N, C-alpha and C positions, 0 to 999 in steps of 0.2 A: 257228175255226182257217182263214187260207189257206194254199194251195198255197204251197211256195216255188218262187219264179219262176227260170226258165231257159228256155235259147235252143232247148233244144229236146228239147220235151216228146214223150212217146210217141205214138204215131199215139192215137187213139181209136176203138174197136173201137164197131159197132153196138149192140154187148150191155153196161151197166155193170158192172163190178165193185162189191162193196160193201163202198166206202170209210169207217170209221170214224175221227175224228180223239178222242184222249183228251189230256186235263190232268191225269191225276192220279186217284188212289184216291179218290173221293169228295171232292175237293181244287178248291179255287180254281184250281191251278196247281202246278209238281211237289211234291213233298213234301221236308223240309229234308232227310231222306237222299241225295232224289234230289240236290239242290242241292252238298253236299256230295261225292257221287259222281264228278257232271259238273265239279266244280271241280278235284279231282283229276286227273282226267283230261286237263282243258285244261293243267293251269301242268306236271304229273309227267310223264305218260302221252304225250301229244302230241310234245310236244319230243323226248325218246327216241326216241319211233318214228320222227319224221322224218328223222335222222339214220343210224338203223340200216342197216346194209346190205344186201343180198338179195343174198348169196354161198353158195357151199358153205358154209365155214367158218363163217358165222351162222348160215345152216338146221341144222347141224350143232347149234350152239349151243343152239339154238331147242327143240331136240326135249329138251331136259334139263329144261326148264321142266315136265313132266310126271312124270318124276324126284324131280325137288324139291318137288312138291306132293303131300306123303304125306297126303292129307286122311282123315281115319277118317271111316268112315258114321255117321251117327245112331243112339243104341242102338235095340237090335231090329231094324235094316238088316240083310239077310244079301246076300250075293254069292256067286254058283255061277260059278266060272271056268269058260270056255269055249275051249277049245283050238282054232283052226281053221287052215289050212294058210296058214302064214306071220304071223300077226296072231292075238291073243288077243280075248274080246270078255269080258264079264261080266253074269249076269242079276242084276238087282236086284230085292230082293222085300220089302215092308214087312211088319213084325209080323201073322201071320195069313192072308197072301196063299198061295195054294196054288201047288203045282208046276206044276200042271195049264195048258200054255199054251193048251188051247183056247176059255177061257173068255175069253182076248183078251190080247194084248201090244203092248207098244210099244216100235219099234225103237228106238231114240237116235244119232243120229249126230253125233260133238262138231263145234265148228270148230276154228279156230286156221290157218286161213290156208294148209292142205295142208302145214305145216311145224312146229308144235308142237299143245302139249295133249293129252289124251288120257285115257284112263281116269280118272287121279287128280283132275284136274283138274274137272271137270265131273262129278266123283261129288254133290256137293250138289246141284246140280240136277237129276240126274237122280234120285236117292232122293225129292227133291221131288215130283216127277212120280208117282214110283210110292207114294209115300202119298196123295196126290189123288187119282189113279186107282183105286187097290187092285188094280192089275195089276202083273204082272212086268214090266221094262224090261230090254230087251236093249242094252248098251252098246258100241258098237264102237272098240274099238282099232286102225281100219284102217290098212293103211303106208301113208309119207307120204312128200314130196320129201324128202331126194335118191332115197329107195331107191327108189322109184315113181313114175311120173307120174299125172296125175290118172285115165288111164282106168286104171290098175291102183289106185287108190283105190277107184274107182267100181265096179271087182271084187269088189273084198274086201267092200265094200257088200252087193252082190251076191249073194255067198258065206253072211254072215249071216242075209240075208233067207231063202236056201233053207233055211237048217239050221234055222230056226224052223219051218220049212212042213214039216223032213222029222221033228220032233220035236213035233209036234203043233199047233201053230197054224195057224190059219185065215186065212187071205187078208182074208176079209172079217171078221175079227177081232183084224187088226195095223193098228195107224197107223204111219205114218212120223214122226218128228219129229226136226229139226237145226237147228242156228245156224249162222249164217255162214256159212263155207267148207261143215259138213255140212247146210247149208239146200240150198245144190249138190247137195251127195250124195243127199239127201232125192229132189229133182226126176230126178237122173240114173241113181239108181237105180230109179226106178220105171218110165221110158223103157228103161233096159237090162232090166229085165223082162219089160217088153210087147214089145220083140224077141225075145227070150229064149222067148216064148209061155208066161210063168210069170203066173199070176193076180196082180194088182194088189191093194195092200192098201185098206183102208176111206178111209184118209185121208192126207192130206200136210198135214203144218205147218212152217213157218221163219220160226225169228226171225232177224232181221235176216241173211237169206240173203244169197250174194253169189248170181250166177244168169246173169250174163254176162262174161267173162273178157276180151271186148272193152273197152276203155276208154276210146276215142274219144269217146262222147259224157258218160261223167263227168267227163273234163278238163273239157269245158265247162259242166258243171252248177255252181249256187251253192252245193250240200252239200260242195262239192271243198274248199272252202276254209271251209266253218265246223264240219265235222267234228272231233271234239276225239281221237279217233283214229286211224281209218283214214287213209291215204295213197293215193291214186290211183295215183301213181307206183309203190308197194311192191305193191299189187294189180295193176297191169299188168304190174311183174316175174315175179310170183310166174304170172301168166296164161303169159307168156312160158316160164318154167321149165318149168312142168308141162303146156301146153299145146300147144306150136308140136312142129309136125311139118316136118322137113326146113327149119325156120326160120319157116315160118307157121304164125300160129294157126291151129286147126282151128276154125272157126266152129260145127261142128256139134256139138262137146263142151259147148255152155254151153247149159243147159232151156232159157234163153229160146227158141232158135233150134229146137227141136225140134216135131214132131208133136204137139200138146197135146191132141188130142181125145180124149176119153175117160179122160181120167185121173180119179183120184178126186176128192172135193171137197175144197178146200184151203184153208187158214189161213194169213195171212203176217201179221208183225209187223213194225214197223220205227221208231226214232228220226224224231223229224220232222227234226232238222239232221244225221243223218248221209250218208254219200256213198252206201250202199248202199240208202238209199230208193229212188234211182232202179231200182233192178232190181225192187225190189218192186213198184213202181209198174206197172211195163214188163211183169212177169210177171203182177201180176193181170189187166192189159190184156188181156195177148193171153190167158191161161185163160179168161177169160169170154169173149171173140171164140170161146173153142175151145168154147163150150159146158161148160164147167167148173165149178158152182158156187164163187165165190172172193171170201173177205171178206180184207180187209186193214187192220190196224188200225194207225194212224200217231201217236205217244205223243210229246206236247210235253216240251221238256227231260230227255231221256235221252240214254246215250252207247248206243253200239253192242254189242247182245246183254245189255242191263241186266239181263236177269232170270238171265242166268249169273254176271255177275260178281258178283250180290248178289240171291241169291234171295229171301231178306226183306225188300227194299225194299218200300216198299207197294204202287206201281206192280207189281212184280216179282208179287205174291203174285197181284194181279189178274188177271192175263195168265197166271200158270201154273193157275189156276183156269179162265182162260177153256179152256186146253190142253184141263184136264183132260176140261170138260165135252165140247166138241169130241170126244174120244177116245170117253167114255161114249155118246155119243151117235150115231157112227158104227158102233161093235164090235158093237149089236145082233145078234141070230142072225141075223134075217129078213132082213139089209141086201143089199142087192142086190151081187153077186159080179162083178168087172170082169174079163174075162178077157181073159189075152193073145192076140199072136195063134196062130196054129197052125201048127205047126214045116212 
């Protein structure tokens, strides 16, 4: 598969990331289920998203999505509620999984554009990861716009990570996983942890991550008109609302602009036709240039963050098994610990 053409490709580093193209789960192309999902997004989701306003009333309305999505976990899945300052989290365990966090744990950070979704909407994918890894998964219900800005969301995720470390988890036994805006928070939280002198997790995983709030390049990207879900105007508006300081976008807030040297091994996924593929390609290039082992998988015929929308999709099952394998590989007891900056 050829890369999507664009006029402003990310600069090519001296060291290349491992970029893999996927067309389906042992299929010649996208599965029938994927084609149905793609069509539903193209004909029903995109037209609605295109006209949806980005303002305070709309954002508060979007927050109701998580309350409406009271999805019960699969039989046998156990949930432990964790109350943290200003927000909640829950630890999800599959049947037979120990409460001991020292054996390994996943910190999952949900997406939703910093304005919607939460513990309820993402419970199916979190439960699937819990079953596939055989590990506890801490799911973070961080504060979102308009109750806090993006920096506040990062602080909440860092608080959740510190809670894990204070309650038996090992940094070298922890992997961060997140989708979309949650992918942003995966990398931003790791960078914040290092700045605070906190040991970094063993690995970072982003599903269709948003990694750059500056949308100038994304407006020019070919996928800006192809994406059946995300609109660059909406992404830019969220960036302004959550990332501007005195009317100026804080470029240092975006993980792609951080000091990436020394970050743990990273695994990225993106849909071939989504606009946030730009972010994943740029981040993969910069991580690799910084010496971070990085793999990027680009999936043909899929929608943004497809494993979240339909974990049972054939392609989603492949991706989630790949994530589970990455997690298990990187939480070995002898895995090298990555230290944060000394205080």
